[in-house]
N, C-alpha and C positions, 0 to 999 in steps of 0.2 A: 504494500500500500504506499503510495506517495502522496504527500500533501504539501501544500505551499501556504505559508502564513506571513503576514506583514506586520511588524511590530516595531514602532518607533522609527519608521522609514527604513527598516532593515528587512531584507527578504530572507526567509528561512525556508529550507526545503526539508521536509520530513520523509524519511525513507523506511520508517518502521523499525529501525534499529537505534538503540539508545545507549550511549555511554554512561549514563547516570548509574546504573546498577554497578558498574565496575568501579566508579568513582567512590562508592561508599563501601566497597566490599573489603573486609579485613584480611590482612595477609596471614593471620593465624586464625585457627578455629576457635569457637567458644569453649571447647573442651581444653584446648591448650591454654587458654587464658585462665580457666578455672583451676588447672592443675600447676600453673606457672608460679604461685606464691608458695614457696616451700615452708617457711617458718612463720608462725603467727608472731605478731609484734606485742611486746610487754613494755609499756611505757608509764612514766609518772602521770597521775591524773593532771590534765592541763589546769592552770590557775583559774581559768573561766568556768570549768566544770567542777572545781572543789566545793563550791557553795551547794551544788546539787548532790554530789556523790562523796564528798569528803576527801581526805588526803589519802594517798595509797598508790597502788599500781592498777593500770587499766590493760585489758586485753584487747588488741586489734585482731579479731578472728580471721582465719583463712576461710574461704568459701567452702572447701571440702569438709572443714569442721562442722560447720552449719549444716551442710548437706548430710553429713553422717548422723548428726543428732536428729534431724527431721525424719530420716529414714528408720530410725528406731521407734518412732512413735507408732503404736498400734493403729491399724485402720479403724476408723470411726471415732478416734479420740482427738482431743483438741490440745494443742500446746500453744501458748502465747509467746510473743516476742520476749516479754519480760522473763518467762520461764526458761526460755532458750538462753538468755544473757545470764541469768543466775547459775544454770547447769555449766555453761562454758567457764564462768569465772571460778566456780568451785573446782571444776576439773583442772584448770591451770593454776589454781591457788593464787589468785589475784582478788582484789576487791570488787572490781565491776568489769563487764565487758562493754565495749564501745556500742552504744545504742545506734549510731549512724551506720557504721558499717555492717552490723548485724541486720539492720533493716534493708540495706541496699542488696545483700546477699540472699535475702529471703525472696 
């Protein structure tokens, strides 16, 4: 299919093939991205978050840790993001798990 369009005094010819999909295509797969992070980060709780969480250590979880924890939940049962963060913090012996990265990886 061939089409012709005029936009802002410029003539465009549409041939049915688009370079748009290749423009946004990632060079690595989502699975490689998921497995790319090897170690979870353990950092001091940032000063802006200390009012909410207190002083101590914070876990920046890996996507695979969250994935593994979710897969352990029996079918038909519910687990909240707060429960996931509490379990991760307990497993890694830190005060809290980062609520932002946990939410992103869900």
